[in-house]
C-alpha positions, 0 to 999 in steps of 0.5 A: 048748372047754369042755363046757357042761352046764345044771343044775337043782340042789335048793337050800334055797329051791328049784331053782337054775339053774346051769351046769357048765363042764368041760375036755376032759380029766378036771378036776384041780380044781373051783370054784364061781363066785358072781355079783354083787348080784342086785338091781343086775342081777348074775347068773351071766351077768355078764361077770366071772363068765364070765371067772372060769369060763373061767379055771378051765376053762383051768387044768384045773378044772371051773367051776359058776356058778349063779344065787342064789335069786330070780335068773334061773331060780332059785326063792326070794327074795333074802335079803340074803346069808343064804339065798345062803350056803346056795345056795353050800353046795348047789353045793359039795355038787354038786361034791363028789358029781360029783368027790369026790376033787378039791380045790375053790376058791371064786370070787366077784365082789363080792357073790359074794365076800361070800357065798363068804367067809361060806360059808368060816366054815360050811365050816370048821365042817363040816371041808370047807374049800376049797383056797382062795378067789378074791375078785374086787373084794370090796366092802370099803367095804360089808362087813367080811369078818370071816371072813377073820381066821379063814380057814384057807386061802389067799385071793387077790384081784383088784381094779380099780385105780379101784374106789371099793369096793375102794380102794388104802388098804384093800388095803394093810391087808389083809395085817394083817387077813387072815392067809392073804392071798396074791396080791393082783392089780391090774387097771389102769385100771378100777373095779369093773366090771373091763372090761379085756382084762387081766381073764382073765389076771389072774384065771388068775394069781390062781387058779394061786396057789391051785392050785399 
């Protein structure tokens, strides 16, 4: 069972509600896990976020899931991804402070995938790139993910076979658009909500491709 520590982190717009999940043994990597769009009910208790955090711990990592500004117990107001990118940066800093020598992976689901990719551009400029990114159901129909073209770290994708926001045709074009794209794994028979018993094992496989 993971050790679970509720946290309140100082974010750019106020306190951020968060939760740190750690394995029984000392972790070998860390991961931030970003939730889907808060204006459509997304928060850190989302089942996909929970599955991703669990997968991180099962692979020996420490997972930090959190609520973006204005969501749950986090202070501030929704900022359409701009301020949320700064919130993610504050969570990355928390992991650096707690585990300064461990590699970090960025994980995001839907809107969380958008913010995770946007944060990569800032992290690369700050010479603090993660070891890799896992984008779960990135909404390719609504966001162009321009930063992926300049990514200097491995990127893995998990998506639903029937996802109207992440279509097969778009997935097939990703290797040309995203030079560092690696594992691109489909969860069969599901859409954007990814409600499937295959989800956990698929996320673990994608994470394994990033951490080696």
